[in-house]
N, C-alpha and C positions, 0 to 999 in steps of 0.2 A: 723877296716879296711873293706872297702866295697868289698864284694865278687862279682866277675864278673860272673853272671849266664849265661846260654846259651842264654836266652832271651836278656839280656843286651849286650852280645857279638854280637849277630846277629843284634840287633837294632843299636848298635854302628857302625858296619861295614856299614850298609845301610845308616846311618846318614852321615858317612864320604863320601860315594859315592854321597849322595844327596848334601852335602856341596860343593864337587868338582863341581858337575853340576851347583849348584847355583852360585858358583864363576865364572864359565865360562859364564853362562847366564847373570850374573851381568855385566861382562866385555862387553859382546856383547850388552846388553841393554844400558850400558853407552856410548859405541861407536856409536850405532845407534841413541841414543838421541842427542849426540853432533853433529853428521853428519846431522841428521834431522833438528836440530836447525840452523845449518849453511846453509843448503839447503833452509830452510824456510826464512832465512834472504835474501838469494839471490833471492828467488822467490817473496818475498813480499816487499823488499826494493830496493836492488841494481839493478836488472834487470828492474823492473817497472820504477825506477827513470831514468835509462839510456834510456829506450824506450820512456818515456814521454819527456825527453829532446830532443831526436832525432826527435820525432814527432813535438815538438815546432820548432826545426830548419827547418824541412821540411815545416811546415805551414808558417813560416816566409819567406822561400824561395818562396813558391807559392804566398804569399801576395805581396812580393817585385816584383816578375816577373809580376804579374797582374798590379801593380801600374806603373811599368816602361813601360809596353806595352801600357798603356793609353796615353803615350807621342808619340806613333808612328805616323808619318806624313801621313800614308796611311790607317787609320782605317775606318772601316764601322761601322754603328750603331749596326749591329748584333754582330760584333766582340767586340765592347765595352760592350754590354750586357753580353757577355760571360766572359769578364774580371771582370766585377762587380760581377757576380755570383761566379767566381773563388776566388775573394777576400773575398766574404762573407763566402764561405765554408772554406777558409783558416783561417779566424778569428774564426769561430765556432770550427774548429779543434784545434786551438791554445788555446781557452778558455777551451775546454775539457781536453787537455793535462795539462794545468796549474792547473785545479781543481784536476785532478788525482795525479799530483805531490805533490800538497799541502796537500793532504790527507795522504801522506806517512810520517812516523816518520823518520826524518833525523837527522844527527849529527849536532852539533853546527856550525861547519865550513860550512857545506852545507846549513844550515838555513840562515846564514849570506849572503852567496853568492846568495841564492834564493831571499832574501829581496832586494838585489841590482838589480837582474834581474827583479823583479816585478816593481821596480821603473822605469827601462828602458822600460818595456812593457807599463807602464802607460804613459810615455812620448810619446811612439810610437802611442798609441791610440789618444793622443792629436793631434799629427801630422796628423794622418789619418782623424780626424774630420775636419781638415782644408784642406786637400788635396782632399779627395773624393768629397766634395760638388763642388769644381772647376771642377773636371772631370764630375760630374753629370750635371753641367750647360752646358758643351759642348754637352753632350748626349741629353739634353732637347732642345738645340738650333738646333740640327741636323747638327752640324759642328764639327765632330770629327777630321778633318784635315784642319784647317783654312789656313795653309801655302800653301797647294796645291790650295785652292780656290783663294788665292791672286795671285799666279803665273798664274793661268788660266785667271784671270781678267786683269792682266798686258798684257798678250799675246793677248787677244781679243781686248783690247783698242788700242794697237799698230797696230793691223791688220786694224781696222776701220780707225784709223788716217792715216795710209798709203794709204788706198783706197781713202780717202777724199783728201789728198794732191796730189795723182796721178791725180785725175780728175781735181783738180784745176790747176795743172801744164799743163795738156793737153789742158785745156780750154784757158790758158794764152799763150801757145806757139804754139798750133795747132798740136802738135805731141806727141807721147809717149802713146797715149791711147791704142794702140795695145798691149803694153807690160803689161797692167793691166789684172788681173784675170777676167774671164768672170762672175763668180759668187762669191759673198763675203762669207767668211766662217762664219757660224752661231756660236753663243756662245753655246758651248756644254761642259757639265760636267757630268761625270758618276753618281755622287751622288747628282745632283741638286734636285732630288725628296725627298732627306732625310731632307732637310732644313725644320725646324718646326716653324721658326719665321714668323709670318704672314706678317709683313712689307716686309721682304725679298722675301717671296713667291709672294706678289703683285707686287713687282718691277720686278721679273723674268717673271711674266705674261706680264707686260707691255713691257719688253725687247723683248719678243718673237714677240709681235705685231710690235714694232718699227723696229725690224730686217727685218720683211717682207716688211714694208714700205720702209726702206732704200734699200732693195734689188730691189724693183720695180723701184725706182727712179734711182738707179745705173744702171740697165739694160737699162732704157730709155736713159740715158746720154751716155752710151757706144754706142748705136746705132747711136747717133748723132756725133760720133767721126769723125773728118775730116771737120766738119762744125762748125759753130758757135753754142756754147752750150747756151741753154736757161738760162739766169741769174736767172729767177724765180725757175727753177727746181734745179739749183745749191743751191739756198737759202733753198729750201725744203730739199735737201740732207744734207746741213749743219745743218739744224734744227733737222732732224732725227738723225744725228750723235751726236749732243749735247744732245738730249733726251736720246740716248743710253748711253752716258757717265754719265748722271745724274743717270740713273737706276743702272749703274755699281757701282757708288759711294755709293749708298745705300747698295748694297751687300758688297762692300769693307769695309764700316764702321762696319758692323756686323762681317765680317771676321777678321778685325783688333782687335775688342773687344775679339773675341774668341782666336785670336793669343796671345793677352796679358794674357788671362787666362792660356793658355798653357805655356807661358813663366814663369808665377808665379808657375805653377805646376813643371816646370823643375827646377826652383830655389829651391823649397822645396825638390824636389827629390835629387838634388845635394848637397845642404847645410845641410839639416836636416835629411832626411830619410837615406841617405848614412852614415852619422855620427852615427845615432842611430843604424843602422844595424851593423856597425863596433864595436860599444860599446857592443851591445848584443852578437855578435859573440865572442868578447874578453872574455866575462864572461860565456856565455852559453856553448861554446865548451869545455873549461877546466872543467866545472862542469860535462858535459857529459863524458869527459875522466875520471874524478875522479870516477863517478858512475861505468863506465866500469872497471876501475882498481880495484875498490872495489869488483865487481863481480868476476873478475879473481882471485883476492887475496883470496876471500871466497872459490872459487872452489878449488884453490890450497890447502888451509888449510883443506878443507873437505877431499880432496884426501889423504893428509898427515895423518889426524886423522884416516881415514878408514884403511890406511896401518898400522898405529901404533897399532890400536886395533885388526887388523887381526893378527899381530905378538903376541900381548898379549894373544889373545885367543888360538893361536897355542901353545904357551909356556904353558899356563894353561892346555890345553888338554893333552900335553905330561906329564907334572908334575902330573896331576890328574890321568892319567892312571898308572903311576909308583906308586903313593901312593895307589891307589886301589889294584894293584897287591901285594904290600908289606903288607898292612893290611889284604888282603884276605889270603895270605900265612900264616901270623902270627896267625890269628884267626883260620884258618883251623888246623894248627899244635897243637895249644893249646887245641882246642876242641877234636881232635883225642886222645891226651894223657889223657884228663879227661874222655872221653868215655871209653877208655881202662881200666882205674882204676875202673870206675863204673861197667863195665862188669865183672871184676874179683870179685868185691864185691858181685854182684848179683849172681854169680855162687856159691860162698861159702854160701850165704844166702839161696839159693834154697836147698842145701844139708841139712842144719840145719832145714829148714822148713819141709822137708820130715821126718826127725827123730822126730821132735816135734809133727807131725800130729798123729803118732801112740800113743804117750803118751796121747795126748788130747782125742783121741777116747776112750781109756780105762777109763779115769777119767770121761768122760761124761756119760758113761753107768752106773757107780756106782751112780753118782749124779742123774740120771734119776730115778733109783729105789727108793732112799731115798725120793725124791720129790714126788713120787707117793703115798707112805705110809703117808707122812705128809698131802697131799691133802685129803685123805680119812678122817683123824681125823678132819681136819678143816671143812669138810662138815657136820659131826655129830654136832659139836659145833654150827655151823651156824643154823642148824635145831632147836636146843633147844632155841637159842636166838630169832628166829623168833616166836616161841610160846609165850615166855615171852613178846615180843614186842606186840603181838596181845592182850594179857590180859591187859597189861598196856594201850593200846589204848582204850579198852572198858571202863576201869576205868576212863580214862580221859574224854571220851565221856559222861558217866553218871554224872561226877562232873560238866561238862560244862552245861548239861541240868539243874541240880539242881541250879547251879549258875544263870541260866537264869530265872528260876521260882522265886527264892528268890529276884532277881533284880526286877521282875515285882511286887511282893508283896510289896517290899520297895517303889517302885515308886507309887503304889496305895495308901499306907498309907500316904506317903508324900503329895500326891495330895489331899487326904481327909482332912488332917490337914490344908492345905492351904485353901480349900473350907470352912471348919468350921471357920477359922479365918475371911474369907471374910463375912460369914453369921453373925458372932458376930458383926463385924463392921457395917453391914447393920441393925441389930437389935438395936444397939446403936443409929444409925441414926434415926430409926423409933421411938424409945423412945423419942429422942430429938424433933422430929417433932410432936409427940403426945402432948408433953408439950406446944409447941408453938400453936398447934390447940386449946388446952384447954383455953389458954389465949384469943385467938380470939373468942371462943364460949362465954366466960364470957363477952367480949366486946359486942358481939351481944346481949346477954341477957340484959345487961344494956341499950343498945340502944332500945330494945323492951320495957323495963320498962319505959324509958323516953318517948317513943312514945305513950305508953298507957296513961301516965299522960297527955301528950299534947293533945291526942284525947279526954280525959275526959274533960279537960278544954274547948276544942272546942265545945263539946256537951253542956256544961253548957252555954257557950256564945250563942250558937244557940238557946237554949231554951229561954234565955232571949230575943232574937231577935224576938221570936214568929214565925209567919208564914213565915216571910222573911228569917229566918235562918233555915227552915226545911230541905232544900236541903243540906245545909252545915252540919246539924246534922246527916243526913244519911251518908255522906262521913266520918264524924268523927267516926261514929259507925263502919264503914267498916275498917277504919284505926286501931281502937282498936282491932277488931277481928284479923286483920293481925298481929298486935303486939303481941297479946296473942299467936297466932299460932307460930310465930317466937320464942317466949320465950320457948314454949313447945318443939319445935324442937331443940332449943339450949341445953335445959336440957337433952333431950334424947341423943343428939350427945355427950355431955360432959360425960354422964354415959358410953356410949360405948367406948369413948376414954380412960376413966379411966380404964375400963376393959381391953382394948387393951394394955395399958401401963403396967398393972399388969402382963398380960400374956407375953409380950415381955421381961420384967425383968426376968421372970422365964425361958423363952427361952434362954436368954443370959447366965444364970447360967448353963443350961443344955449344951449349945454349948461349953462353956469353959471346962466342964468336958469331953465332947467328944473329944475336941481338945487335951487335955492332954493325953487321952487314945491313940489317933492316933499318937501323938508324941512318946509315949512309944513304940508303935508298929513299927514305922519307925526306932527308935533307935535299937531295937532288930533285925529288918530286916537287917539293915546295918551291925550289928555284924555278923549275919549269912552269909550275902553276903561276908564279908571279909574272914570268915573261909572257905567258899566254894572256893573263889579265891585262897587261899593258897593251898587247895587240888588240884585245877586244875593246878596251877603252878607247884606243886611238880610232879603231874602225867605227865605234859608236859615235864618237865626236865628229869624225869625218862625215858619217851618214847624216848626223843632225845638221852639220853645216851645209851640206848639199841640199837637205830638205828646206833649211831656212832660205837658201839662195833660190831654190825652186819656188818656195812660197812668195818670196819677194818678187820674182819674175812674174808669177801668176797674178800677184796684186798689181804690178805695173801693167800687165796685160789687161787686167780688168779696168784699171784706171784709164788706160789708153782707149779701150773700147768704150768706156763710159764717157770719156771726153768726146770721142767721135759721135756717140749717140746724143750726148748733151748738146754738142754743137749743132747737130741736125735739129734737135728739138728746140734749141734756142732760135734757130732760123724760123722754125714754125711758130714759136711763141712770139717772135718779132712781128710776124704777119698778123697773128691774133691781136697783138698789142696795138698794131696800127688800126685794126678795126675797132678795138675798144676805145682808142683815143677819140674816134669820131662819136662813139656812144657817150663817152665821158663829157664831151662838149655839149651834147644835147641835154644830158642830165644836169650839167652845171647851169645851163640856161633855165631849166625847170626850177632849179634851186633859187636862182635870181628872181624868177617870177613869183615863187612862193614867198620870198622875203619882201619884194617891192610890189607884188600884185600886177606885174607887167607880163602877163602870159603871151600877149601878142608879140612883144619884143623878143621873147625867148624863142618863139616859133620862127620868127624872121631870122634871128641870129643862127638858129640851127641850120637854116638853108645855106649859110655862108661857109659851112664846114662839111664838105663832102667826105664820104668814107675813103679810107686809104686804099692803096692798090691791092693790099692783101685781103680786102673785104670780099669774101666769097659769096656769090649769089647762089641761091638754091639751098643754102644751109641756114639754120636758125642763128640769129645774132646773139652772141653771149652778152650777159650783163657786164657793166663796166667794172664791177668790183670783184668778179670771180673769173678764174681761168682754169680749164681742165688740165691737170698736171700728172706727170709720171715721176720725175726726179728733180731735185733742186739743182740749180746751176748758179755760177758766180754772178754777182751784181754787175750791171752794165755801167758804162761810163756815164750815163745820164743820171746816175744816183737812184735807179729803180731796181728792185729785185724781180726778175722775170722767171717764170716757171713754164716748162713745156706741158703740153696736154697730158693728162693722166686720168685715172679712174675717179679720183675725188676732186673737190673744188676747194680752194682756199683763197682769201682776199689778197689783192695786190697792195702791198704796204709801201707808202712813200718813204724814200730814204731820209727825209727830214720831217720830223713830227711837228 
């Protein structure tokens, strides 16, 4: 069974509190993680998707507005440029919103809807590629409102035809000229300078000149009203009117072409763009509503999760507080009961310790006296052993010196024997070489003899030759002399070699005798060396034995002195222990007061335990759990380990834990 110690109880209680805190923190972390994930989904998918879809819808609205505005009948070139720029910005915003939306991770349903929207946007781009060039052609022609130009042309042509008919009627009837306007209305158009077609601009310049010519003739004919009009001037007026109509037809043709372009633009706008916008709106708006609904649903779910985890955390906090209070009360009560039992045990032990301290003090004094007498005897024995050890050391030293000398003699004899053996080998080699030299000398002697005979024969032949062989005879004589000298030298060398051979043989015999003598000397020297080695070994072992005995005696002396010192210190420690027993009693009562809250009882109980006889006045009282120590001593009979005063302090440990 596992014992719940104080440490385990305290650690367990704190672990429970930590576990409660960890549980609450885990719930909070889980809730925050879930809410954070939902908020992240809202921030990174739902809201951006809805925002991008709304931006697409706004861009489509701006694009459609700009394209419809291009069909207005009263446009100026500056306003058309503004609409083109507005459409370009709308397309750029649409592309950006589409790219942002496509970069978001969507559900399968939203992805399918988005694929359909992309196909509709692709169709719309195709429509724009056909619509915008038509509008651009109106801008390049400088005819943003061709219908207005056509109306102005019709009005101007009717006006001039009316003037011409009025004059012709007045000339035919002789009256009615007074009802005609005095000045013809010129062809005026606010945006005439915007036209960029060179043919139209040339026709308008001619028209201005023709108008002035027509006005001059018209004024002249009006002045002739009431009289016969000049037919020639009437013809000039009619020619000017025809020329004006011709120039107006040039402008009309360009305006009609521009009007046809505008009609095609209107047809695309009504038949294709409108249908495409309705199709995109039918898909885009529900997808935007779906994204907004997802955002609202995620927000609602996040709020619900936050509320749920707030409730969980509140419940966990209440339950954790209750568990902490329960375990705290339980552990506190169990610890107080155990501490109370421990205090009672310590109180009884302190009384027994005070009684045992007196007994230990008396026994320690007797032990100290006996140990002192034993130490004196051991010192005498140790002195005698030291003298024996000194003599043995001197014997060992002499034996070692003799061993060294004998070793040197043995080495010298062995070296001499080796050198004599080498000398014998050398003399044998000399003897063999001498024999070989003798053979060579005999060969030289024979060669000299043969040379002498050959020289003699040469001299005989030279004598026979007479005067012609005299020179050769002299040479032959010299050769004979050399041969004779070589023979003599060979004989002398042979004699000396024979003598050397004889002496070397004698030297070999002597060296062999010397070698045998040196071998005997080396053998005896080795025997002497072995005997001296045995003496040295015996002396060394004897010296070591005496040293071990001396060491043992010294250790016994130290142990005896230590026992005496420890006995004295034990007596002193017993006195200290008696004083600490009283202090222990006081502390135990304090512990009881701490457990039960009875401080008054502990103070009263402390008065019933006076300090022991060894309690020294005038010196500071030591704490109950530490004693000044020098050396450890054996345990006392009371089951306590006591220590004498020393430089450091260690706790007194009970013999039973």
